[in-house]
C-alpha positions, 0 to 999 in steps of 0.5 A: 179861737185859734192858732197853733193849738186850736189846730191839732184837731185830727191827729197830732198836737204838734201839727201846728202851725196851723190848724187843720189844712186842706183843699179840694182835689179830684176824688180819685186822688191816689193815697200818699205812699207812706212807705216811700215817705218813711224811706225818704225821711232822714232819722238821726240818733239825737236832737233837741226839742225846743219849747216856747212858753208864753203869757201876756197881759193887757194886749193882743199879740202874735208870736213869729218864729223866723217870720212865720206865726206860731201863735195869734191871739186876739181874744178876750182875757188873758192866756198862757200856754206852751208850744213846740217850735221845732218845725219852724227852725229850718236849719242850724244857725241864727233864729229869730222870734218876733213879738207883735203887740196890739190893743186888747179885745174888751168886748166881742167886737171891740178893742182898746185904742192903745197898748199902755204901760201895763201891756207885755208878752213874756216868753220862756224858751227851753230845750230838751235833748231827745234820742233813742227810746232806750236813751229816753227811758233811762232819762225819764226825769231829766229837766228842760234846759232854759235858753232865755226868758224875755219880757217886753220892755215897759211901754213909756207911752200909749201906742197902737202897736209895738214890735220886738225881735229876739235872736237866738242861736241853735247849733248843729248839735241841737238842730240835727235836721234841715228842712226847706220850709219856705226858704226856697219858695217864691216871693209872692206879689200881692195883686189881684191874681194872687188874691183870687188864688188864695180865696179859691184855695180857702173855698176849696178847702171848705168844700173838701170838708163838706164833701168829706174828701179824705184823699184830698185832705191827706194829700194837702196835709202830707208835706207839712207832716213830713217836715214836722216829722223831720224836725222831730229827727230822733223820732222821725220814722215813728212820727210819719208812720203813726201820724199818717196811719191816724190820718187815714183811719180817723174820720173826717170832721163834719163841720158847719162853716159859720161865715162867708169867705169874701173880700168884705170880711177877709184880707191877705196877710204875708209872712216868711219874708213875703213868701208865705201868705194866709187869710185873716178875718176883718170881721170884728167877731173873728178879727185877726184869725182865719175866716174859715170858722166852723162848728162840729156837728156834736161840739158847739165850740168854734174852730178856726181852720188856719194854714199858711201857703207858699209857692214852691221853687218851680211851681206856680201852685199854692201849697200848704207849708204850715 
């Protein structure tokens, strides 16, 4: 099922963090002003693209960048893949990758009881300098530079959970952008009121898809797209323009949602030092993923719609941040 790469369903493979995202709003919602977004965005001549490669053995796992999930895997089998992490690097300085390991899924609704000595996650962080189109064309065959390789240490005994943190530094020359992300967001209180807000958000998202309400859909995505464009600082203006145009021109997917959203099958999960919240499924069939699972009309492959919510400083409304 999901995470950062099931997510790009609509337009750009780096929309990650999250799969598709949205919520119901008034059908008369105004279009986002793309020209104004282009004016507001800051573009630099150069910057680095950071890429994380990862694989694992005999475990389920989460990989978080600065305490927000990049990838979640609770599926069958093994996998290895690559993801850009720029939009999780909010400003230059110390960054932190967290690996959380839990027992492997062995059947559709069953997990092992423990991790063992064969369980591991392996990471490889790479970076590549990017710049103007002319600069890129003259450096087509340039190589990615390896920042580090890390493999979780061998577990000495069987355990139900293991966590490891890997800090690294990103300089001002590498991170030529700075984005707010969740850095100034409110600390969320885990209570019944917040639970209702989050469940309502997910229910409204489902309704937005079912109603084919494109304006509401785009409005909810716009800020995340803006921040992701900012994190590709050497290509920000083209990113925001092309991305938003594709959003407007592409048809909304017609989906059939497979599971009901309620407190019996889903629960809140917090990230971003308590400033970010999401819903995860308790259903053994989709455990650990978003409870919003759907199939397209012409595609039998299920999609888990995943997003991470916050309340910006000075606001009391949940919004998508990744």
